[in-house]
N, C-alpha and C positions, 0 to 999 in steps of 0.2 A: 811349218807354223802350226802350233797347237791351238786348241779351242780358246784357251785363255788369251793368247796373243791376238787371235782374231777378234774376240770380244773387246779386248783393251783398245784395239785400233778403231773398232766401231764406236765405242764410247767416246774416245778422243775426237773422232770426226763429228759426232753429234754435238758434243759440248762446244765445238768451235762455232756453233750457231746460236749460242746463248746470247740473251739480251745484255748480259753483264760481260763486258770485254775482258775482265780479269779471270773469268771462270776457267778457261783452258789452263792457265798457269796455276790457279788455285787448286784445280783438280789434281794436277801432277804433284804439287807440293803436299797435298793431303796424303797421297800415296807414299811419297818419300818419307813423311813423318811417321806414317804407320809402320813402314819397314824399319825405321830407326828404333821405334818403341817396341816393335814386335817383329824381329827379323824372320820368324817362323810363321808369320800370318798365312792362313790358307787362302786359296784362290777366291773364295766367296768374300772374305773380308777385303781383299785387295780390290775386287770389283766394286764392292760397296763404297770403299774410300774414293776410288776414281770417279764413280758416277753419282756421288751423293747429291749433287745439284743439277742433275741431268734434266729435271722437269722444266727448268727455264728454257733450255734449248728445244725440248720436245714441244712445248707450247708454241714456240715460234715456228717450228717446222709444220705443225698442224695448221697454223694460220697462213702459211706460205711466206713468212717473213724471214727467210733464211739469209744469212750473209756468210761469206767465206773469208776467214782471216788467213794471212800468209802463215805457212807452217814454219 
């Protein structure tokens, strides 16, 4: 596994803790749309697309309000 895959997995795991239940699916949809519009997007742009709402999950983790959704 390379660094991008490791970071992608970590972002996905973090976003599962978001206060917004739709965030995990929304995050993946955003990445899919990026790749449709720009198939040659670099890793930085892919990471930005995947994690663009990550602050909602990080705020919950910092407050100890985590929840795990089924994968």
